[in-house]
C-alpha positions, 0 to 999 in steps of 0.5 A: 159476832158474838157466841158462848163458848159453850157453842165452841166446845160442844162442836168440837167435843162432837168432832172428837168423839165421832172419830174416838167412837169410830175408831174404836168401833174399828178395834171392838170387832177385833176385840169381838175376834179375840174374846171370841177365839179366847171362848172356843180355845183359838188364837184369833187374829194374830197375822195382820200388822202395820206392814204393809208388805213393804221391806221397810216396814217389817218391824212391824209386821204381826202387831198380835194382828192389830192391823186386821181392822184396817185390812178389813176396812180396805176389804170392804171400799174394794169389794163389788157393791151391787144391788139385786134385781127388784130392789128398792134402789133409793130405800136399798140404799138409804136404809144403812145411812138410816141406821148408822147416823142414829148411831153416831148422834146419840152420844150427843148429850153424854157430859163426857169431860163434866165442866170447863172454865173458859177464863178469857173470851175466844176470838176467831179470825175477828170474825167470831168471839166466843164468851168465857165462863163454864161449859160443859164437855158434851155435844149438846148441853140440853135440859132435856138431854135423857128425852133426845137419847131415847128419841135418837135411839129409837130411830135405829129400827127404821135402817133395819126395817127399810133394809129388810123391805127393799131387798125384796127377799123374804129372810130380809123382810121376816128380820126387819119384822121381827126387829120392829117388833123386838124394838116396840117391846122392848122399847116399854121396859127401857122407858119405865126403868129409865123413869125409876131412874128419873123418879129419884133424881128429879131432873131430866139434865144429865149433869143432875144426874151424876151429880145425885150419883155423885151424893146418894152412890150409883144408881145401880145399887138404889135400883139394881132391879131396874139397872138389870131391866135397862141393860136387857133393853138395851142388848134387844135394842142392839140386836145383840145376843141373846136377842140377835134373831133380826139376823139369825143365821140358822133361820133367816141367812143374816137377816135384814142385811143379807143382799148387802154387800160392800160399805154398805153391809159395813155401814150396818156392821159399824152401826151395830157397834156404836149403838153399844157405845151409846146404849153402854154411855147410857147406862153409865150415865143412869146407873154408873155414875159417869166418871165416879170412880169409887161408889159413895166416894168423893174424896178423889181429885178427879171427882171434885167438882172445883177442879176444872183444868184440862187434864182433869177433864181428860181424866174424867172423859177417859174413866167414863169411856173406861166403863162403857168399853168395859160394859161393851166386852161384857156385851160381848161376852154374853154373845159368846157364852149364852145361846140365841133365845128364839123369837117367840121367847124373847116376846115372851120374856118381854110381855109376860116378865120383863114388862110387868116387872118394870111396872112394879119397880116404877111403882115401888119408886113412886112409893118410896120416893112419896114416903121420903125414903128415897136413899140408897139403903131404903131402895136397895131394902125394897129392891131385894124384897121385890127379887124375893118375892120374885122368887117365891111366886116363879115356882107357882106360875103355869108352865108352859112346855112349847117343845115336848117331844113327840113319841115317834115309835121306834125313835130314841125316845119311844123304842120299840118293844124289846130293843135297847136304844144306845146312844154312846159310840160302840167303837172303842176307838172312839170313846178314847181321849187321844183315838188316833194315837189309841188306834196306832198298833204299838211298837 
């Protein structure tokens, strides 16, 4: 049997990247805990190492808490896995599977390492021969790669909806409804911002998108507004703060995964981070030049198309994955910096602001491409003009105050006549920077 070498490379690339992503997901949870601890002036995980309580492994004790993901994984494996009464057990089990699979196959079309030339045929046990030739370092090398990625990533919401429905819990059901409505709303601006990119590039092939950016510069400079819209959309698609209304603890206990435990809950947790990696890889492909190190500069050896050695492929993979991790860490910082938006605010922002703006960007890009003014300078200029127009008309838009203070007689904001409301503490010790030290009797 004779097959093209691309088949072998695709299988090996997919198997390798899946394991890299799974390992990265485990330590992204560690990174999130460390980042949140730093922002909140705490220490975070710092005790669990790799000694496993064994004396001869004592030098591996501590290790800055790097063993914490392993301990968490063992905890999930050993916890009791139960299903409450009244659940649809089939769908209850299917939901975590339905959410983790799309997250782990979406990155298949990402060209992690560019092109590699296999000079000799590869024969395996005399049964299969893989013909020599150029291959793309991707799990799936298809012309409509962008369409595949859009289709796969949109399937993740089915796992959320199934989990909310099958749990027989009203909080879980509300979480599933929220996730569905949010996905429908933010798929529109995501697709429109992607369309603006494809209009400039003129191709659905991931390799062509990267080649265009090597020649014309990163598309984040040509389409900055589309890049911002796309980033907001992938945050909403991944249910990340400030769009995590599907699992809002203050309102829905835990949302769609309230009734889950053990590894079924862990799959929801892992799928969220895997989806962040996939969507960030998609963003790097569209707007950040893939493995290009510096925008508008093509003189570095790793970016030269004539260099196709294995070390160059590994360097490209490292650069690409480094950009992906940078974006994921940025998402983590956003979660611990910006408060969650209210659900009605999330929906209103999509339908009244982001979707109309993305339509304007698509029309503007179409006009610029028709006029053959699709290089970096004119595209950046029209984006700046559009942004200035938005700033100009924003004060003229009608304002809707949904949080009006209701005058309640005798309250802090509507006191009784003649009464002076004081909300600050009156005790001097409570106004001190060190109240315990100040309250202590002087020697």
